[in-house]
C-alpha positions as CSV (number, residue, x, y, z in Angstrom):
1,M,-28.0,-1.7,55.0
2,L,-25.9,0.4,52.5
3,T,-23.0,1.1,55.4
4,P,-22.1,-2.5,54.6
5,V,-22.8,-2.7,51.0
6,F,-20.3,0.5,51.0
7,A,-18.1,-1.2,53.2
8,A,-17.3,-4.1,51.3
9,Y,-16.9,-2.2,48.0
10,K,-14.3,0.0,50.1
11,N,-12.4,-3.2,51.1
12,A,-12.4,-5.1,47.9
13,Y,-10.4,-2.2,46.1
14,T,-8.3,-1.3,49.3
15,G,-4.4,-2.0,49.5
16,L,-3.6,-2.8,45.9
17,S,-0.9,-1.2,44.7
18,R,-0.2,1.9,41.8
19,S,1.4,-0.1,39.7
20,T,-1.9,-2.6,39.3
21,W,-4.1,0.3,39.3
22,L,-2.0,1.6,36.5
23,L,-1.8,-2.2,34.6
24,S,-5.8,-1.9,34.9
25,I,-6.4,1.5,33.5
26,V,-3.9,0.3,30.3
27,M,-6.2,-3.2,30.2
28,L,-9.2,-1.1,30.3
29,I,-8.3,1.8,27.4
30,N,-6.9,-1.7,25.3
31,R,-10.2,-3.5,26.0
32,S,-12.5,-0.6,25.2
33,G,-11.6,-1.2,21.8
34,T,-12.2,-4.9,21.4
35,M,-14.5,-4.9,18.9
36,V,-13.2,-7.3,16.2
37,V,-13.1,-10.5,17.8
38,P,-16.5,-10.7,18.8
39,F,-18.1,-9.5,15.2
40,L,-15.6,-11.3,13.4
41,T,-17.2,-14.0,12.3
42,L,-20.1,-12.0,11.3
43,Y,-18.0,-9.5,9.5
44,L,-16.9,-12.7,7.5
45,I,-19.9,-13.7,7.2
46,R,-22.2,-10.7,6.3
47,T,-19.3,-8.1,4.4
48,L,-17.4,-10.4,3.0
49,G,-19.7,-13.7,2.3
50,Y,-17.9,-16.3,3.4
51,T,-19.6,-19.5,5.4
52,V,-19.8,-20.2,9.1
53,S,-17.1,-23.0,8.6
54,E,-15.3,-20.7,6.8
55,A,-15.1,-18.6,9.5
56,G,-14.6,-20.9,11.9
57,F,-11.4,-21.8,9.4
58,V,-10.4,-18.4,9.9
59,F,-10.1,-18.4,14.1
60,A,-8.4,-21.8,13.5
61,F,-5.5,-19.6,12.0
62,F,-6.5,-17.3,14.9
63,G,-6.0,-19.0,17.8
64,A,-2.4,-20.7,15.7
65,G,-1.5,-17.5,16.3
66,A,-2.4,-16.7,19.7
67,F,-1.1,-20.5,20.7
68,S,2.2,-19.5,19.7
69,G,2.5,-16.2,20.4
70,A,1.7,-17.0,23.5
71,Y,5.1,-19.5,24.0
72,F,7.3,-16.8,22.5
73,G,5.7,-14.2,24.9
74,G,6.3,-16.2,28.1
75,K,9.9,-17.1,26.9
76,L,10.8,-13.3,26.3
77,T,9.5,-11.8,29.2
78,D,11.1,-14.4,31.3
79,K,14.5,-13.1,29.5
80,I,13.9,-9.7,28.9
81,G,11.3,-8.3,31.2
82,F,7.2,-7.8,31.1
83,Y,8.0,-3.8,30.7
84,P,9.3,-4.1,27.0
85,V,7.0,-6.8,25.9
86,Q,3.9,-5.1,26.7
87,I,5.1,-2.3,24.6
88,I,6.7,-3.9,21.5
89,T,3.5,-6.2,21.2
90,L,0.8,-3.5,22.1
91,V,2.6,-1.0,19.1
92,G,2.6,-4.2,16.7
93,G,-1.2,-5.5,17.7
94,G,-2.1,-1.9,16.8
95,L,-0.4,-1.9,13.6
96,M,-1.6,-5.3,12.8
97,F,-5.3,-4.5,13.2
98,F,-5.1,-1.5,10.8
99,A,-3.0,-4.0,8.1
100,L,-5.9,-6.7,8.6
101,S,-8.7,-4.4,7.6
102,A,-7.2,-3.7,4.2
103,M,-7.0,-7.7,3.5
104,K,-10.0,-9.1,1.4
105,T,-8.2,-12.1,0.1
106,Y,-9.3,-15.4,1.8
107,W,-5.8,-16.5,2.7
108,L,-4.4,-13.1,3.4
109,I,-7.1,-12.6,5.9
110,C,-6.0,-16.1,7.5
111,L,-2.6,-14.6,7.6
112,F,-2.7,-12.0,8.8
113,T,-5.3,-12.7,11.3
114,Y,-2.4,-15.1,12.4
115,L,-0.1,-12.6,12.8
116,L,-2.6,-10.2,14.5
117,A,-2.9,-13.0,17.2
118,F,0.6,-13.7,17.5
119,I,1.5,-10.3,18.4
120,N,-1.5,-9.5,20.6
121,E,-1.2,-13.1,22.5
122,A,2.6,-12.3,23.4
123,F,1.3,-9.8,25.6
124,R,-0.6,-11.5,27.7
125,P,2.2,-13.5,30.0
126,A,3.7,-10.3,30.4
127,N,1.0,-8.6,31.5
128,S,0.1,-11.5,33.9
129,A,3.5,-11.5,35.3
130,A,3.5,-7.8,36.0
131,V,0.2,-8.2,37.8
132,A,2.3,-10.6,40.1
133,F,5.1,-8.8,40.6
134,Y,3.3,-5.8,41.4
135,S,0.5,-7.2,43.9
136,N,1.2,-9.9,47.1
137,P,0.2,-12.9,48.1
138,G,-2.6,-11.3,50.0
139,N,-4.2,-9.5,47.4
140,R,-3.1,-11.4,44.4
141,T,-6.5,-12.9,43.3
142,R,-7.7,-9.1,44.0
143,S,-5.2,-7.9,42.2
144,Y,-6.0,-10.1,39.0
145,A,-9.7,-9.6,39.6
146,L,-9.3,-5.7,38.9
147,N,-7.3,-6.4,36.1
148,R,-10.0,-8.6,34.9
149,L,-12.4,-6.0,35.8
150,A,-10.6,-3.3,33.6
151,I,-11.0,-5.9,30.7
152,N,-14.6,-6.7,31.4
153,I,-15.2,-3.0,31.8
154,G,-14.0,-2.4,28.2
155,W,-15.3,-5.4,26.7
156,A,-18.8,-3.9,27.6
157,V,-18.1,-0.7,26.3
158,G,-16.1,-2.5,23.3
159,S,-19.2,-4.9,22.7
160,S,-22.1,-2.1,22.6
161,V,-20.1,0.4,20.8
162,G,-19.0,-2.4,18.0
163,G,-22.3,-3.3,17.8
164,I,-23.3,0.0,16.7
165,L,-20.4,0.6,14.3
166,A,-21.2,-3.2,12.9
167,H,-24.0,-1.9,12.0
168,I,-22.9,1.1,10.1
169,N,-19.2,-0.2,8.8
170,Y,-17.8,-3.6,9.9
171,S,-14.1,-1.7,8.7
172,L,-14.6,0.7,11.7
173,L,-14.0,-2.4,14.2
174,F,-10.7,-2.5,13.0
175,Y,-9.8,1.0,13.0
176,V,-11.0,1.6,16.4
177,D,-9.1,-1.4,18.1
178,G,-6.1,-0.4,16.7
179,I,-5.9,3.3,18.2
180,T,-6.8,1.8,21.7
181,N,-3.6,-0.5,21.4
182,L,-1.6,2.1,20.5
183,A,-2.8,3.9,23.0
184,A,-2.4,2.0,25.8
185,A,1.3,1.2,25.0
186,V,1.6,5.0,25.2
187,L,0.1,4.7,28.3
188,I,2.7,1.9,29.9
189,W,5.6,3.9,28.5
190,K,5.0,6.9,30.0
191,F,4.0,6.3,33.5
192,L,4.8,2.7,34.3
193,K,8.6,2.7,35.7
194,P,10.9,0.4,33.7
195,L,12.9,-2.3,35.8
196,N,15.8,-3.7,36.0
197,F,14.7,-7.2,35.3
198,K,17.9,-9.3,35.8
199,E,18.0,-7.4,39.2
200,E,14.7,-8.1,40.3
201,I,15.2,-11.9,40.0
202,A,18.2,-11.8,41.8
203,R,16.2,-10.2,44.6
204,H,14.0,-13.2,44.5
205,K,16.6,-16.0,44.9
206,V,14.9,-19.4,45.3
207,T,16.7,-22.8,46.0
208,K,14.8,-24.3,43.0
209,A,12.6,-23.2,40.6
210,L,11.1,-26.2,39.0
211,S,9.9,-26.1,35.3
212,A,6.6,-25.3,34.6
213,Y,6.7,-27.8,32.0
214,K,7.9,-30.7,34.3
215,D,4.7,-29.4,37.1
216,K,2.3,-32.7,36.4
217,T,-0.5,-31.4,38.0
218,Y,-0.1,-28.1,36.8
219,L,-0.1,-29.5,33.1
220,V,-2.8,-31.5,34.0
221,F,-5.0,-28.1,35.3
222,I,-4.0,-26.6,31.9
223,L,-5.2,-29.7,29.9
224,L,-8.3,-29.4,31.7
225,T,-8.6,-25.6,31.0
226,V,-8.3,-26.4,27.3
227,F,-11.5,-28.0,27.2
228,F,-13.4,-25.9,29.3
229,A,-11.5,-23.1,27.4
230,C,-13.3,-24.4,23.6
231,C,-16.6,-24.0,25.6
232,F,-16.2,-20.6,27.0
233,F,-14.8,-18.9,23.7
234,Q,-18.2,-20.1,21.5
235,I,-19.6,-17.0,23.2
236,F,-17.5,-14.9,21.1
237,T,-17.6,-16.3,17.9
238,N,-20.8,-19.0,17.2
239,L,-22.7,-17.8,20.3
240,S,-23.1,-14.6,18.1
241,A,-24.1,-16.5,14.9
242,F,-26.3,-18.4,16.7
243,F,-28.3,-15.4,17.9
244,A,-28.1,-13.4,14.6
245,E,-28.7,-16.3,12.5
246,E,-30.9,-18.9,14.4
247,L,-32.5,-16.4,16.8
248,H,-32.6,-13.4,14.3
249,F,-31.5,-10.9,16.9
250,S,-30.2,-7.6,15.3
251,E,-26.5,-6.2,16.0
252,P,-27.2,-4.1,18.5
253,L,-29.1,-6.4,20.5
254,I,-26.4,-8.9,20.3
255,G,-23.9,-6.4,21.8
256,F,-26.1,-5.5,24.0
257,L,-26.0,-8.8,24.8
258,L,-22.6,-9.8,25.0
259,A,-21.9,-6.2,27.3
260,I,-23.9,-7.6,29.7
261,N,-21.5,-10.2,30.7
262,G,-19.3,-7.2,31.2
263,V,-21.6,-5.2,32.9
264,I,-22.1,-7.9,35.8
265,I,-18.4,-8.7,36.2
266,A,-17.9,-4.7,37.4
267,I,-20.7,-5.0,39.8
268,V,-20.2,-7.7,41.5
269,E,-16.7,-9.4,40.7
270,M,-14.3,-8.3,43.1
271,V,-16.7,-7.9,45.9
272,L,-17.3,-11.5,45.6
273,V,-13.7,-12.0,45.1
274,Y,-12.9,-10.1,48.3
275,K,-15.3,-12.3,50.1
276,L,-14.5,-15.3,49.0
277,E,-10.4,-15.0,48.8
278,G,-8.6,-17.4,51.4
279,R,-11.8,-19.2,52.3
280,G,-12.0,-22.2,50.2
281,K,-9.7,-24.1,47.9
282,N,-9.2,-22.6,45.1
283,L,-10.2,-25.4,42.7
284,H,-13.8,-25.5,44.4
285,Y,-14.4,-21.9,43.1
286,I,-13.3,-23.2,40.0
287,S,-15.2,-26.1,39.8
288,L,-18.4,-24.2,40.8
289,G,-17.9,-22.1,38.0
290,I,-17.2,-24.1,35.3
291,F,-20.6,-26.3,36.2
292,M,-22.4,-22.8,35.6
293,V,-21.0,-22.3,32.5
294,G,-22.2,-25.6,31.1
295,L,-25.8,-25.2,32.4
296,S,-25.9,-22.1,30.6
297,F,-24.8,-23.6,26.9
298,L,-27.6,-26.3,28.1
299,M,-30.4,-23.4,28.5
300,L,-29.7,-22.4,25.0
301,N,-31.4,-25.1,23.6
302,I,-34.9,-24.1,25.7
303,P,-37.7,-23.6,22.8
304,G,-38.5,-20.3,21.4
305,L,-35.6,-18.8,23.0
306,G,-36.6,-14.9,23.3
307,P,-34.4,-11.7,24.2
308,M,-35.2,-11.8,28.3
309,V,-34.4,-15.8,28.4
310,A,-30.9,-14.7,26.9
311,F,-30.7,-12.0,29.2
312,F,-30.7,-14.7,31.8
313,I,-28.3,-17.3,30.4
314,I,-25.6,-15.1,29.8
315,T,-26.0,-13.5,33.4
316,L,-25.9,-16.9,34.7
317,L,-22.7,-17.9,32.3
318,T,-21.4,-14.7,33.8
319,F,-21.9,-15.9,37.4
320,G,-20.5,-19.0,36.2
321,E,-17.0,-17.4,35.2
322,I,-16.8,-14.8,38.0
323,F,-16.6,-17.8,39.9
324,S,-13.8,-19.6,37.9
325,M,-11.7,-17.6,35.7
326,P,-10.4,-15.4,38.9
327,F,-9.2,-18.3,40.8
328,M,-7.6,-20.5,37.8
329,N,-5.3,-17.4,38.1
330,S,-4.7,-17.2,41.5
331,F,-4.4,-21.3,41.2
332,W,-1.3,-21.0,38.6
333,I,1.1,-18.0,40.2
334,G,0.6,-19.7,43.8
335,R,2.1,-22.5,42.0
336,S,5.2,-20.5,39.7
337,Q,8.2,-18.3,41.4
338,P,9.7,-14.9,40.0
339,A,12.4,-16.6,37.6
340,N,10.1,-19.3,36.2
341,R,6.5,-17.1,35.8
342,G,6.7,-16.2,32.3
343,Q,6.9,-19.9,32.0
344,Y,3.7,-20.7,34.0
345,A,1.6,-17.7,32.6
346,A,3.0,-19.0,28.6
347,L,1.4,-22.6,29.7
348,Y,-1.8,-20.7,31.1
349,T,-2.2,-18.6,28.0
350,M,-1.3,-20.9,25.4
351,A,-4.2,-23.2,27.0
352,W,-6.8,-20.2,26.0
353,S,-4.7,-20.1,22.7
354,A,-5.0,-23.7,21.7
355,A,-8.8,-23.0,23.0
356,Q,-9.0,-20.3,20.2
357,T,-8.3,-22.7,17.8
358,L,-10.2,-26.2,18.4
359,G,-13.2,-23.9,20.3
360,P,-14.1,-22.2,17.0
361,L,-13.5,-24.3,14.8
362,G,-14.9,-27.8,16.2
363,G,-18.2,-25.5,17.5
364,S,-18.2,-24.1,13.8
365,Q,-18.3,-27.5,12.3
366,I,-20.4,-29.3,14.4
367,A,-23.3,-26.2,14.0
368,G,-22.4,-26.2,10.1
369,Y,-23.1,-30.5,9.7
370,F,-25.1,-31.2,13.1
371,G,-27.2,-27.9,13.7
372,F,-26.4,-25.4,16.7
373,K,-28.6,-28.0,19.2
374,W,-26.5,-30.5,19.3
375,L,-23.1,-28.0,19.8
376,W,-24.6,-26.0,22.4
377,F,-25.5,-30.1,24.0
378,S,-21.9,-31.1,23.8
379,V,-20.3,-27.7,25.2
380,G,-22.5,-28.0,28.3
381,L,-21.6,-32.0,28.8
382,T,-18.1,-31.3,28.1
383,C,-18.0,-28.1,31.2
384,F,-19.6,-30.7,33.5
385,I,-17.2,-33.4,32.7
386,V,-14.1,-30.8,33.4
387,A,-15.5,-29.3,36.3
388,L,-16.0,-32.8,38.1
389,L,-12.2,-33.5,36.9
390,I,-10.9,-30.5,38.3
391,R,-13.0,-30.7,41.9
392,R,-10.9,-34.3,42.2
393,L,-7.5,-32.8,41.2
394,K,-4.7,-33.9,43.7
395,T,-2.8,-30.7,44.6
396,S,-1.5,-29.8,48.0
397,E,-3.3,-26.2,47.5
398,S,-5.1,-24.8,50.5
């Protein structure tokens, strides 16, 4: 019985390049310090004394910075390559975490939150292009799944430790996040071989590289991604506030619940992607996953919700994420070419970045004026609609 399970895990991790593994280790180190974002709302409310609505407005600046940073990061990646962009943004992001920790005035917090998000999000298109470069069509979804695995193991570590550190002193979160950014930059600088970017593009000549901004099917997909991401980002902002303010969960318990997401992904995602890759349409897997996420949010309205039910909801939501996100990456990368990959990566990153503005801001306003019950109803219904439209999206994918 154990032999097939062992074989499945072994096969899931076999055949990936050394550079793919290195990029994932970089992500693991970087995301192990992911503590500021999931606890920023509570930091603003409990330490600095701002309201839920004001905290949501700060996240609007975070999202605006992430959106613009993703655009410029994509353009810069297509111009100078993914190697220097990753190092520059990791170092800059680390320094900005230190700077933000010193900001106490509301508008300075908004400004430095914008700058931090701009630099941090410019990293993502470069990193996505790097993963695509060091993978091949036969293992590309798994390569992105390994990258996500590193992100989510780091998320599990960061959320757990972050909950403990937040209980001691919220300022510690900024220092740890900054240090891990710098450590990730050093790792890329020391171990990932720099490339002559223009020569690599020349080696992959194509007859026609369609601009991502003229790919109508992809633009519709991006719009639907924005709506889904607006819902998904409630996990990192308003969900923690809901657990704390409405259900009166402690910071360590909130950190544990958020960490469960990363633990499940670490155990399940690579094997599940290995079993599913190439056996069905990407959009069908994406649709199923988004539906599961919507159902999870609706379940937050169950009366008398306690830690055990919250654990089940986080588990269901995580499986929805596993079914949707690796195949979303596979979908966009399948429509791109080496010469325009930065554009496709930038648009995909911008979709999530826009949602970092619209999702937390809109969610905080709904929760503030109408209550969390209507927030969870709204995002659940939105996910159901997006899942249906994604499934019906016209595309030539196999």
